[in-house]
PyMOL Python script that loads the backbone (N, CA, C, O; Angstrom):
from pymol import cmd

cmd.read_pdbstr("""\
ATOM      1  N   MET A   1      20.976  14.611 149.514  1.00  0.00           N
ATOM      2  CA  MET A   1      21.644  15.737 148.870  1.00  0.00           C
ATOM      3  C   MET A   1      23.109  15.773 149.297  1.00  0.00           C
ATOM      4  O   MET A   1      23.431  15.522 150.459  1.00  0.00           O
ATOM      5  N   ALA A   2      23.978  16.083 148.368  1.00  0.00           N
ATOM      6  CA  ALA A   2      25.408  16.124 148.659  1.00  0.00           C
ATOM      7  C   ALA A   2      25.738  17.299 149.569  1.00  0.00           C
ATOM      8  O   ALA A   2      25.060  18.326 149.561  1.00  0.00           O
ATOM      9  N   THR A   3      26.777  17.127 150.338  1.00  0.00           N
ATOM     10  CA  THR A   3      27.235  18.188 151.227  1.00  0.00           C
ATOM     11  C   THR A   3      28.036  19.205 150.423  1.00  0.00           C
ATOM     12  O   THR A   3      28.898  18.840 149.623  1.00  0.00           O
ATOM     13  N   GLU A   4      27.749  20.461 150.639  1.00  0.00           N
ATOM     14  CA  GLU A   4      28.469  21.549 149.973  1.00  0.00           C
ATOM     15  C   GLU A   4      29.903  21.581 150.493  1.00  0.00           C
ATOM     16  O   GLU A   4      30.130  21.528 151.702  1.00  0.00           O
ATOM     17  N   ILE A   5      30.867  21.668 149.582  1.00  0.00           N
ATOM     18  CA  ILE A   5      32.274  21.636 149.972  1.00  0.00           C
ATOM     19  C   ILE A   5      32.725  22.938 150.647  1.00  0.00           C
ATOM     20  O   ILE A   5      33.618  22.914 151.495  1.00  0.00           O
ATOM     21  N   CYS A   6      32.127  24.052 150.285  1.00  0.00           N
ATOM     22  CA  CYS A   6      32.474  25.359 150.856  1.00  0.00           C
ATOM     23  C   CYS A   6      31.223  25.947 151.501  1.00  0.00           C
ATOM     24  O   CYS A   6      30.158  25.969 150.884  1.00  0.00           O
ATOM     25  N   ASN A   7      31.342  26.411 152.709  1.00  0.00           N
ATOM     26  CA  ASN A   7      30.159  26.896 153.436  1.00  0.00           C
ATOM     27  C   ASN A   7      30.335  28.301 154.009  1.00  0.00           C
ATOM     28  O   ASN A   7      29.975  28.552 155.159  1.00  0.00           O
ATOM     29  N   HIS A   8      30.879  29.204 153.222  1.00  0.00           N
ATOM     30  CA  HIS A   8      31.075  30.568 153.704  1.00  0.00           C
ATOM     31  C   HIS A   8      29.814  31.412 153.558  1.00  0.00           C
ATOM     32  O   HIS A   8      29.547  32.284 154.386  1.00  0.00           O
ATOM     33  N   THR A   9      29.041  31.156 152.510  1.00  0.00           N
ATOM     34  CA  THR A   9      27.793  31.882 152.272  1.00  0.00           C
ATOM     35  C   THR A   9      27.009  31.167 151.176  1.00  0.00           C
ATOM     36  O   THR A   9      27.575  30.417 150.381  1.00  0.00           O
ATOM     37  N   LYS A  10      25.712  31.407 151.145  1.00  0.00           N
ATOM     38  CA  LYS A  10      24.885  30.865 150.063  1.00  0.00           C
ATOM     39  C   LYS A  10      24.608  31.929 149.002  1.00  0.00           C
ATOM     40  O   LYS A  10      24.089  31.615 147.930  1.00  0.00           O
ATOM     41  N   THR A  11      24.951  33.177 149.293  1.00  0.00           N
ATOM     42  CA  THR A  11      24.710  34.250 148.326  1.00  0.00           C
ATOM     43  C   THR A  11      25.752  34.207 147.218  1.00  0.00           C
ATOM     44  O   THR A  11      26.878  33.751 147.418  1.00  0.00           O
ATOM     45  N   ARG A  12      25.357  34.687 146.057  1.00  0.00           N
ATOM     46  CA  ARG A  12      26.259  34.684 144.904  1.00  0.00           C
ATOM     47  C   ARG A  12      26.195  36.028 144.179  1.00  0.00           C
ATOM     48  O   ARG A  12      25.759  36.100 143.029  1.00  0.00           O
ATOM     49  N   PRO A  13      26.627  37.081 144.851  1.00  0.00           N
ATOM     50  CA  PRO A  13      26.636  38.384 144.183  1.00  0.00           C
ATOM     51  C   PRO A  13      27.762  38.447 143.156  1.00  0.00           C
ATOM     52  O   PRO A  13      28.691  37.640 143.197  1.00  0.00           O
ATOM     53  N   THR A  14      27.678  39.387 142.252  1.00  0.00           N
ATOM     54  CA  THR A  14      28.778  39.606 141.314  1.00  0.00           C
ATOM     55  C   THR A  14      29.938  40.200 142.100  1.00  0.00           C
ATOM     56  O   THR A  14      29.790  41.212 142.784  1.00  0.00           O
ATOM     57  N   ILE A  15      31.096  39.554 141.991  1.00  0.00           N
ATOM     58  CA  ILE A  15      32.289  40.019 142.702  1.00  0.00           C
ATOM     59  C   ILE A  15      33.445  40.147 141.720  1.00  0.00           C
ATOM     60  O   ILE A  15      33.498  39.456 140.703  1.00  0.00           O
ATOM     61  N   LYS A  16      34.360  41.037 142.042  1.00  0.00           N
ATOM     62  CA  LYS A  16      35.524  41.287 141.189  1.00  0.00           C
ATOM     63  C   LYS A  16      36.632  41.875 142.038  1.00  0.00           C
ATOM     64  O   LYS A  16      36.473  42.074 143.242  1.00  0.00           O
ATOM     65  N   ARG A  17      37.757  42.150 141.395  1.00  0.00           N
ATOM     66  CA  ARG A  17      38.898  42.726 142.111  1.00  0.00           C
ATOM     67  C   ARG A  17      38.441  43.938 142.910  1.00  0.00           C
ATOM     68  O   ARG A  17      37.790  44.836 142.376  1.00  0.00           O
ATOM     69  N   GLY A  18      38.789  43.956 144.197  1.00  0.00           N
ATOM     70  CA  GLY A  18      38.369  45.025 145.088  1.00  0.00           C
ATOM     71  C   GLY A  18      37.213  44.613 145.986  1.00  0.00           C
ATOM     72  O   GLY A  18      36.959  45.260 147.002  1.00  0.00           O
ATOM     73  N   SER A  19      36.501  43.531 145.621  1.00  0.00           N
ATOM     74  CA  SER A  19      35.408  43.026 146.457  1.00  0.00           C
ATOM     75  C   SER A  19      35.990  42.340 147.686  1.00  0.00           C
ATOM     76  O   SER A  19      37.146  41.916 147.693  1.00  0.00           O
ATOM     77  N   SER A  20      35.160  42.238 148.732  1.00  0.00           N
ATOM     78  CA  SER A  20      35.592  41.527 149.935  1.00  0.00           C
ATOM     79  C   SER A  20      34.372  40.973 150.650  1.00  0.00           C
ATOM     80  O   SER A  20      33.242  41.401 150.416  1.00  0.00           O
ATOM     81  N   GLY A  21      34.628  40.005 151.532  1.00  0.00           N
ATOM     82  CA  GLY A  21      33.553  39.448 152.342  1.00  0.00           C
ATOM     83  C   GLY A  21      33.351  37.965 152.122  1.00  0.00           C
ATOM     84  O   GLY A  21      34.155  37.310 151.458  1.00  0.00           O
ATOM     85  N   PRO A  22      32.258  37.429 152.691  1.00  0.00           N
ATOM     86  CA  PRO A  22      32.006  35.990 152.633  1.00  0.00           C
ATOM     87  C   PRO A  22      31.856  35.426 151.220  1.00  0.00           C
ATOM     88  O   PRO A  22      32.256  34.290 150.968  1.00  0.00           O
ATOM     89  N   ALA A  23      31.291  36.196 150.302  1.00  0.00           N
ATOM     90  CA  ALA A  23      31.138  35.691 148.930  1.00  0.00           C
ATOM     91  C   ALA A  23      32.506  35.487 148.277  1.00  0.00           C
ATOM     92  O   ALA A  23      32.692  34.552 147.499  1.00  0.00           O
ATOM     93  N   VAL A  24      33.450  36.353 148.592  1.00  0.00           N
ATOM     94  CA  VAL A  24      34.807  36.193 148.056  1.00  0.00           C
ATOM     95  C   VAL A  24      35.456  34.954 148.677  1.00  0.00           C
ATOM     96  O   VAL A  24      36.143  34.200 147.988  1.00  0.00           O
ATOM     97  N   MET A  25      35.241  34.746 149.971  1.00  0.00           N
ATOM     98  CA  MET A  25      35.760  33.534 150.623  1.00  0.00           C
ATOM     99  C   MET A  25      35.189  32.288 149.955  1.00  0.00           C
ATOM    100  O   MET A  25      35.906  31.313 149.731  1.00  0.00           O
ATOM    101  N   GLN A  26      33.900  32.324 149.640  1.00  0.00           N
ATOM    102  CA  GLN A  26      33.246  31.197 148.968  1.00  0.00           C
ATOM    103  C   GLN A  26      33.893  30.952 147.610  1.00  0.00           C
ATOM    104  O   GLN A  26      34.199  29.812 147.260  1.00  0.00           O
ATOM    105  N   ALA A  27      34.100  32.017 146.849  1.00  0.00           N
ATOM    106  CA  ALA A  27      34.712  31.895 145.526  1.00  0.00           C
ATOM    107  C   ALA A  27      36.137  31.364 145.633  1.00  0.00           C
ATOM    108  O   ALA A  27      36.543  30.514 144.840  1.00  0.00           O
ATOM    109  N   GLN A  28      36.894  31.856 146.598  1.00  0.00           N
ATOM    110  CA  GLN A  28      38.268  31.388 146.775  1.00  0.00           C
ATOM    111  C   GLN A  28      38.295  29.893 147.122  1.00  0.00           C
ATOM    112  O   GLN A  28      39.137  29.152 146.615  1.00  0.00           O
ATOM    113  N   CYS A  29      37.396  29.469 147.963  1.00  0.00           N
ATOM    114  CA  CYS A  29      37.295  28.055 148.316  1.00  0.00           C
ATOM    115  C   CYS A  29      36.937  27.240 147.072  1.00  0.00           C
ATOM    116  O   CYS A  29      37.543  26.198 146.819  1.00  0.00           O
ATOM    117  N   TYR A  30      35.970  27.703 146.306  1.00  0.00           N
ATOM    118  CA  TYR A  30      35.585  27.019 145.065  1.00  0.00           C
ATOM    119  C   TYR A  30      36.765  26.941 144.091  1.00  0.00           C
ATOM    120  O   TYR A  30      37.015  25.891 143.498  1.00  0.00           O
ATOM    121  N   LEU A  31      37.478  28.037 143.929  1.00  0.00           N
ATOM    122  CA  LEU A  31      38.627  28.046 143.015  1.00  0.00           C
ATOM    123  C   LEU A  31      39.678  27.042 143.465  1.00  0.00           C
ATOM    124  O   LEU A  31      40.242  26.324 142.641  1.00  0.00           O
ATOM    125  N   ASN A  32      39.945  26.985 144.770  1.00  0.00           N
ATOM    126  CA  ASN A  32      40.923  26.021 145.292  1.00  0.00           C
ATOM    127  C   ASN A  32      40.511  24.588 144.999  1.00  0.00           C
ATOM    128  O   ASN A  32      41.367  23.727 144.795  1.00  0.00           O
ATOM    129  N   ASN A  33      39.223  24.323 144.977  1.00  0.00           N
ATOM    130  CA  ASN A  33      38.721  22.968 144.759  1.00  0.00           C
ATOM    131  C   ASN A  33      38.400  22.665 143.301  1.00  0.00           C
ATOM    132  O   ASN A  33      37.993  21.551 142.971  1.00  0.00           O
ATOM    133  N   SER A  34      38.582  23.658 142.426  1.00  0.00           N
ATOM    134  CA  SER A  34      38.282  23.479 141.002  1.00  0.00           C
ATOM    135  C   SER A  34      39.534  23.404 140.135  1.00  0.00           C
ATOM    136  O   SER A  34      39.515  22.813 139.056  1.00  0.00           O
ATOM    137  N   LEU A  35      40.614  24.001 140.609  1.00  0.00           N
ATOM    138  CA  LEU A  35      41.841  24.108 139.820  1.00  0.00           C
ATOM    139  C   LEU A  35      42.979  23.332 140.472  1.00  0.00           C
ATOM    140  O   LEU A  35      43.109  23.332 141.696  1.00  0.00           O
ATOM    141  N   THR A  36      43.801  22.672 139.662  1.00  0.00           N
ATOM    142  CA  THR A  36      44.994  22.019 140.182  1.00  0.00           C
ATOM    143  C   THR A  36      46.030  23.085 140.539  1.00  0.00           C
ATOM    144  O   THR A  36      46.040  24.173 139.963  1.00  0.00           O
ATOM    145  N   ASN A  37      46.880  22.766 141.472  1.00  0.00           N
ATOM    146  CA  ASN A  37      47.989  23.640 141.865  1.00  0.00           C
ATOM    147  C   ASN A  37      47.546  25.046 142.248  1.00  0.00           C
ATOM    148  O   ASN A  37      48.233  26.023 141.951  1.00  0.00           O
ATOM    149  N   THR A  38      46.396  25.145 142.908  1.00  0.00           N
ATOM    150  CA  THR A  38      45.896  26.436 143.368  1.00  0.00           C
ATOM    151  C   THR A  38      45.720  26.354 144.879  1.00  0.00           C
ATOM    152  O   THR A  38      45.063  25.448 145.390  1.00  0.00           O
ATOM    153  N   ASN A  39      46.308  27.304 145.579  1.00  0.00           N
ATOM    154  CA  ASN A  39      46.184  27.344 147.028  1.00  0.00           C
ATOM    155  C   ASN A  39      45.967  28.794 147.459  1.00  0.00           C
ATOM    156  O   ASN A  39      46.808  29.399 148.124  1.00  0.00           O
ATOM    157  N   LEU A  40      44.814  29.330 147.059  1.00  0.00           N
ATOM    158  CA  LEU A  40      44.481  30.706 147.411  1.00  0.00           C
ATOM    159  C   LEU A  40      44.225  30.819 148.906  1.00  0.00           C
ATOM    160  O   LEU A  40      43.651  29.915 149.513  1.00  0.00           O
ATOM    161  N   ALA A  41      44.645  31.914 149.491  1.00  0.00           N
ATOM    162  CA  ALA A  41      44.253  32.203 150.868  1.00  0.00           C
ATOM    163  C   ALA A  41      42.755  32.484 150.841  1.00  0.00           C
ATOM    164  O   ALA A  41      42.283  33.269 150.019  1.00  0.00           O
ATOM    165  N   THR A  42      42.013  31.849 151.730  1.00  0.00           N
ATOM    166  CA  THR A  42      40.569  32.085 151.805  1.00  0.00           C
ATOM    167  C   THR A  42      40.362  33.230 152.799  1.00  0.00           C
ATOM    168  O   THR A  42      39.851  33.044 153.904  1.00  0.00           O
ATOM    169  N   ASP A  43      40.781  34.427 152.360  1.00  0.00           N
ATOM    170  CA  ASP A  43      40.790  35.594 153.245  1.00  0.00           C
ATOM    171  C   ASP A  43      39.674  36.590 152.966  1.00  0.00           C
ATOM    172  O   ASP A  43      39.537  37.587 153.674  1.00  0.00           O
ATOM    173  N   GLY A  44      38.869  36.321 151.925  1.00  0.00           N
ATOM    174  CA  GLY A  44      37.752  37.207 151.628  1.00  0.00           C
ATOM    175  C   GLY A  44      38.134  38.494 150.930  1.00  0.00           C
ATOM    176  O   GLY A  44      37.325  39.419 150.855  1.00  0.00           O
ATOM    177  N   VAL A  45      39.365  38.572 150.413  1.00  0.00           N
ATOM    178  CA  VAL A  45      39.817  39.764 149.702  1.00  0.00           C
ATOM    179  C   VAL A  45      40.101  39.379 148.249  1.00  0.00           C
ATOM    180  O   VAL A  45      40.975  38.555 147.979  1.00  0.00           O
ATOM    181  N   PHE A  46      39.365  39.976 147.324  1.00  0.00           N
ATOM    182  CA  PHE A  46      39.512  39.684 145.890  1.00  0.00           C
ATOM    183  C   PHE A  46      40.613  40.580 145.346  1.00  0.00           C
ATOM    184  O   PHE A  46      40.365  41.701 144.902  1.00  0.00           O
ATOM    185  N   GLY A  47      41.832  40.062 145.391  1.00  0.00           N
ATOM    186  CA  GLY A  47      42.989  40.805 144.908  1.00  0.00           C
ATOM    187  C   GLY A  47      43.500  40.222 143.603  1.00  0.00           C
ATOM    188  O   GLY A  47      42.786  39.467 142.944  1.00  0.00           O
ATOM    189  N   PRO A  48      44.731  40.562 143.218  1.00  0.00           N
ATOM    190  CA  PRO A  48      45.273  40.125 141.936  1.00  0.00           C
ATOM    191  C   PRO A  48      45.440  38.605 141.813  1.00  0.00           C
ATOM    192  O   PRO A  48      45.290  38.065 140.717  1.00  0.00           O
ATOM    193  N   VAL A  49      45.743  37.911 142.902  1.00  0.00           N
ATOM    194  CA  VAL A  49      45.931  36.458 142.831  1.00  0.00           C
ATOM    195  C   VAL A  49      44.584  35.761 142.598  1.00  0.00           C
ATOM    196  O   VAL A  49      44.499  34.815 141.814  1.00  0.00           O
ATOM    197  N   THR A  50      43.537  36.231 143.279  1.00  0.00           N
ATOM    198  CA  THR A  50      42.199  35.675 143.067  1.00  0.00           C
ATOM    199  C   THR A  50      41.726  35.993 141.652  1.00  0.00           C
ATOM    200  O   THR A  50      41.098  35.158 141.001  1.00  0.00           O
ATOM    201  N   GLU A  51      42.025  37.196 141.179  1.00  0.00           N
ATOM    202  CA  GLU A  51      41.641  37.572 139.819  1.00  0.00           C
ATOM    203  C   GLU A  51      42.339  36.678 138.793  1.00  0.00           C
ATOM    204  O   GLU A  51      41.717  36.249 137.822  1.00  0.00           O
ATOM    205  N   GLN A  52      43.609  36.400 138.998  1.00  0.00           N
ATOM    206  CA  GLN A  52      44.357  35.530 138.092  1.00  0.00           C
ATOM    207  C   GLN A  52      43.764  34.115 138.098  1.00  0.00           C
ATOM    208  O   GLN A  52      43.610  33.503 137.041  1.00  0.00           O
ATOM    209  N   ALA A  53      43.436  33.600 139.277  1.00  0.00           N
ATOM    210  CA  ALA A  53      42.823  32.263 139.366  1.00  0.00           C
ATOM    211  C   ALA A  53      41.459  32.259 138.684  1.00  0.00           C
ATOM    212  O   ALA A  53      41.084  31.269 138.056  1.00  0.00           O
ATOM    213  N   THR A  54      40.718  33.351 138.801  1.00  0.00           N
ATOM    214  CA  THR A  54      39.412  33.463 138.156  1.00  0.00           C
ATOM    215  C   THR A  54      39.571  33.411 136.638  1.00  0.00           C
ATOM    216  O   THR A  54      38.823  32.710 135.957  1.00  0.00           O
ATOM    217  N   HIS A  55      40.539  34.148 136.111  1.00  0.00           N
ATOM    218  CA  HIS A  55      40.817  34.110 134.669  1.00  0.00           C
ATOM    219  C   HIS A  55      41.161  32.686 134.231  1.00  0.00           C
ATOM    220  O   HIS A  55      40.658  32.206 133.215  1.00  0.00           O
ATOM    221  N   ARG A  56      42.010  32.024 134.990  1.00  0.00           N
ATOM    222  CA  ARG A  56      42.408  30.652 134.638  1.00  0.00           C
ATOM    223  C   ARG A  56      41.204  29.719 134.658  1.00  0.00           C
ATOM    224  O   ARG A  56      41.031  28.899 133.757  1.00  0.00           O
ATOM    225  N   PHE A  57      40.370  29.849 135.695  1.00  0.00           N
ATOM    226  CA  PHE A  57      39.182  29.005 135.781  1.00  0.00           C
ATOM    227  C   PHE A  57      38.262  29.249 134.584  1.00  0.00           C
ATOM    228  O   PHE A  57      37.791  28.299 133.958  1.00  0.00           O
ATOM    229  N   GLN A  58      38.009  30.508 134.271  1.00  0.00           N
ATOM    230  CA  GLN A  58      37.104  30.842 133.172  1.00  0.00           C
ATOM    231  C   GLN A  58      37.630  30.312 131.841  1.00  0.00           C
ATOM    232  O   GLN A  58      36.857  29.837 131.009  1.00  0.00           O
ATOM    233  N   THR A  59      38.931  30.392 131.642  1.00  0.00           N
ATOM    234  CA  THR A  59      39.536  29.861 130.421  1.00  0.00           C
ATOM    235  C   THR A  59      39.338  28.348 130.349  1.00  0.00           C
ATOM    236  O   THR A  59      38.928  27.822 129.314  1.00  0.00           O
ATOM    237  N   CYS A  60      39.627  27.653 131.440  1.00  0.00           N
ATOM    238  CA  CYS A  60      39.498  26.190 131.465  1.00  0.00           C
ATOM    239  C   CYS A  60      38.047  25.742 131.310  1.00  0.00           C
ATOM    240  O   CYS A  60      37.774  24.721 130.680  1.00  0.00           O
ATOM    241  N   ALA A  61      37.121  26.503 131.882  1.00  0.00           N
ATOM    242  CA  ALA A  61      35.701  26.145 131.817  1.00  0.00           C
ATOM    243  C   ALA A  61      35.065  26.564 130.495  1.00  0.00           C
ATOM    244  O   ALA A  61      33.900  26.262 130.239  1.00  0.00           O
ATOM    245  N   ASP A  62      35.840  27.266 129.646  1.00  0.00           N
ATOM    246  CA  ASP A  62      35.374  27.719 128.342  1.00  0.00           C
ATOM    247  C   ASP A  62      34.142  28.620 128.458  1.00  0.00           C
ATOM    248  O   ASP A  62      33.151  28.468 127.744  1.00  0.00           O
ATOM    249  N   ILE A  63      34.258  29.570 129.400  1.00  0.00           N
ATOM    250  CA  ILE A  63      33.213  30.580 129.579  1.00  0.00           C
ATOM    251  C   ILE A  63      33.846  31.957 129.399  1.00  0.00           C
ATOM    252  O   ILE A  63      35.056  32.054 129.200  1.00  0.00           O
ATOM    253  N   THR A  64      33.058  33.009 129.466  1.00  0.00           N
ATOM    254  CA  THR A  64      33.559  34.369 129.289  1.00  0.00           C
ATOM    255  C   THR A  64      34.695  34.644 130.269  1.00  0.00           C
ATOM    256  O   THR A  64      34.543  34.460 131.476  1.00  0.00           O
ATOM    257  N   VAL A  65      35.836  35.088 129.737  1.00  0.00           N
ATOM    258  CA  VAL A  65      37.019  35.362 130.558  1.00  0.00           C
ATOM    259  C   VAL A  65      37.099  36.865 130.799  1.00  0.00           C
ATOM    260  O   VAL A  65      37.556  37.621 129.942  1.00  0.00           O
ATOM    261  N   ASP A  66      36.646  37.286 131.985  1.00  0.00           N
ATOM    262  CA  ASP A  66      36.667  38.708 132.315  1.00  0.00           C
ATOM    263  C   ASP A  66      37.174  38.972 133.735  1.00  0.00           C
ATOM    264  O   ASP A  66      37.281  40.127 134.147  1.00  0.00           O
ATOM    265  N   GLY A  67      37.487  37.914 134.484  1.00  0.00           N
ATOM    266  CA  GLY A  67      37.985  38.094 135.846  1.00  0.00           C
ATOM    267  C   GLY A  67      36.912  38.470 136.843  1.00  0.00           C
ATOM    268  O   GLY A  67      37.205  38.721 138.012  1.00  0.00           O
ATOM    269  N   VAL A  68      35.667  38.510 136.391  1.00  0.00           N
ATOM    270  CA  VAL A  68      34.530  38.854 137.246  1.00  0.00           C
ATOM    271  C   VAL A  68      33.747  37.576 137.528  1.00  0.00           C
ATOM    272  O   VAL A  68      33.497  36.782 136.622  1.00  0.00           O
ATOM    273  N   ILE A  69      33.368  37.384 138.775  1.00  0.00           N
ATOM    274  CA  ILE A  69      32.567  36.208 139.119  1.00  0.00           C
ATOM    275  C   ILE A  69      31.112  36.637 139.214  1.00  0.00           C
ATOM    276  O   ILE A  69      30.665  37.190 140.219  1.00  0.00           O
ATOM    277  N   GLY A  70      30.386  36.364 138.128  1.00  0.00           N
ATOM    278  CA  GLY A  70      28.961  36.648 138.049  1.00  0.00           C
ATOM    279  C   GLY A  70      28.203  35.334 137.970  1.00  0.00           C
ATOM    280  O   GLY A  70      28.746  34.283 138.311  1.00  0.00           O
ATOM    281  N   ALA A  71      26.964  35.380 137.527  1.00  0.00           N
ATOM    282  CA  ALA A  71      26.085  34.205 137.518  1.00  0.00           C
ATOM    283  C   ALA A  71      26.689  33.009 136.771  1.00  0.00           C
ATOM    284  O   ALA A  71      26.661  31.886 137.276  1.00  0.00           O
ATOM    285  N   GLN A  72      27.231  33.244 135.579  1.00  0.00           N
ATOM    286  CA  GLN A  72      27.782  32.142 134.783  1.00  0.00           C
ATOM    287  C   GLN A  72      28.970  31.488 135.496  1.00  0.00           C
ATOM    288  O   GLN A  72      29.057  30.263 135.579  1.00  0.00           O
ATOM    289  N   THR A  73      29.872  32.313 136.005  1.00  0.00           N
ATOM    290  CA  THR A  73      31.064  31.771 136.679  1.00  0.00           C
ATOM    291  C   THR A  73      30.681  31.080 137.978  1.00  0.00           C
ATOM    292  O   THR A  73      31.224  30.018 138.284  1.00  0.00           O
ATOM    293  N   TRP A  74      29.759  31.652 138.753  1.00  0.00           N
ATOM    294  CA  TRP A  74      29.300  30.990 139.996  1.00  0.00           C
ATOM    295  C   TRP A  74      28.766  29.599 139.695  1.00  0.00           C
ATOM    296  O   TRP A  74      29.082  28.638 140.397  1.00  0.00           O
ATOM    297  N   SER A  75      27.960  29.495 138.655  1.00  0.00           N
ATOM    298  CA  SER A  75      27.355  28.216 138.299  1.00  0.00           C
ATOM    299  C   SER A  75      28.431  27.170 137.993  1.00  0.00           C
ATOM    300  O   SER A  75      28.368  26.045 138.487  1.00  0.00           O
ATOM    301  N   HIS A  76      29.406  27.545 137.184  1.00  0.00           N
ATOM    302  CA  HIS A  76      30.484  26.621 136.836  1.00  0.00           C
ATOM    303  C   HIS A  76      31.375  26.328 138.046  1.00  0.00           C
ATOM    304  O   HIS A  76      31.801  25.189 138.238  1.00  0.00           O
ATOM    305  N   LEU A  77      31.653  27.334 138.848  1.00  0.00           N
ATOM    306  CA  LEU A  77      32.474  27.122 140.053  1.00  0.00           C
ATOM    307  C   LEU A  77      31.813  26.122 140.995  1.00  0.00           C
ATOM    308  O   LEU A  77      32.471  25.212 141.498  1.00  0.00           O
ATOM    309  N   ALA A  78      30.529  26.286 141.233  1.00  0.00           N
ATOM    310  CA  ALA A  78      29.818  25.383 142.150  1.00  0.00           C
ATOM    311  C   ALA A  78      29.869  23.952 141.624  1.00  0.00           C
ATOM    312  O   ALA A  78      30.061  23.011 142.393  1.00  0.00           O
ATOM    313  N   PHE A  79      29.698  23.791 140.326  1.00  0.00           N
ATOM    314  CA  PHE A  79      29.749  22.458 139.738  1.00  0.00           C
ATOM    315  C   PHE A  79      31.131  21.837 139.920  1.00  0.00           C
ATOM    316  O   PHE A  79      31.247  20.725 140.435  1.00  0.00           O
ATOM    317  N   TRP A  80      32.178  22.547 139.501  1.00  0.00           N
ATOM    318  CA  TRP A  80      33.527  21.981 139.537  1.00  0.00           C
ATOM    319  C   TRP A  80      34.052  21.806 140.945  1.00  0.00           C
ATOM    320  O   TRP A  80      34.745  20.826 141.220  1.00  0.00           O
ATOM    321  N   ALA A  81      33.746  22.723 141.845  1.00  0.00           N
ATOM    322  CA  ALA A  81      34.240  22.609 143.227  1.00  0.00           C
ATOM    323  C   ALA A  81      33.666  21.383 143.916  1.00  0.00           C
ATOM    324  O   ALA A  81      34.330  20.780 144.759  1.00  0.00           O
ATOM    325  N   ASN A  82      32.453  21.012 143.574  1.00  0.00           N
ATOM    326  CA  ASN A  82      31.802  19.869 144.203  1.00  0.00           C
ATOM    327  C   ASN A  82      31.947  18.591 143.375  1.00  0.00           C
ATOM    328  O   ASN A  82      31.334  17.571 143.693  1.00  0.00           O
ATOM    329  N   SER A  83      32.753  18.644 142.320  1.00  0.00           N
ATOM    330  CA  SER A  83      33.014  17.491 141.467  1.00  0.00           C
ATOM    331  C   SER A  83      34.282  16.782 141.959  1.00  0.00           C
ATOM    332  O   SER A  83      35.146  17.422 142.558  1.00  0.00           O
ATOM    333  N   PRO A  84      34.403  15.487 141.718  1.00  0.00           N
ATOM    334  CA  PRO A  84      35.641  14.794 142.106  1.00  0.00           C
ATOM    335  C   PRO A  84      36.820  15.143 141.202  1.00  0.00           C
ATOM    336  O   PRO A  84      37.960  14.789 141.501  1.00  0.00           O
ATOM    337  N   ASP A  85      36.547  15.836 140.098  1.00  0.00           N
ATOM    338  CA  ASP A  85      37.597  16.206 139.144  1.00  0.00           C
ATOM    339  C   ASP A  85      37.921  17.693 139.230  1.00  0.00           C
ATOM    340  O   ASP A  85      37.218  18.462 139.885  1.00  0.00           O
ATOM    341  N   PHE A  86      38.993  18.076 138.559  1.00  0.00           N
ATOM    342  CA  PHE A  86      39.373  19.491 138.436  1.00  0.00           C
ATOM    343  C   PHE A  86      39.049  19.943 137.015  1.00  0.00           C
ATOM    344  O   PHE A  86      39.104  19.150 136.075  1.00  0.00           O
ATOM    345  N   VAL A  87      38.714  21.217 136.868  1.00  0.00           N
ATOM    346  CA  VAL A  87      38.445  21.745 135.532  1.00  0.00           C
ATOM    347  C   VAL A  87      39.752  21.798 134.734  1.00  0.00           C
ATOM    348  O   VAL A  87      39.742  21.598 133.519  1.00  0.00           O
ATOM    349  N   CYS A  88      40.845  22.057 135.392  1.00  0.00           N
ATOM    350  CA  CYS A  88      42.194  21.978 134.771  1.00  0.00           C
ATOM    351  C   CYS A  88      43.238  22.138 135.845  1.00  0.00           C
ATOM    352  O   CYS A  88      44.434  22.105 135.554  1.00  0.00           O
TER     353      CYS A  88
END
""", "prot")
cmd.dss("prot")
cmd.show_as("cartoon", "prot")
cmd.util.cbc("prot")
cmd.orient("prot")
């Protein structure tokens, strides 16, 4: 089995602007590894910069663009973060 690129948490709750904690750190790490020219602070705080990166990721992945990281976005993030390529 491949090694997970981000190891902040295995949980995948729905997170959005204002959320904080290990799941946000996981999402930030995934976003950094899924998008080109992205260097989010992995600080566990879902603020405007993380929300903007989430919108960009969702647009590139051709999924619902709402700035919220729910089941669909987690699934795509996990795939792209652990892929040798970037979604965009």
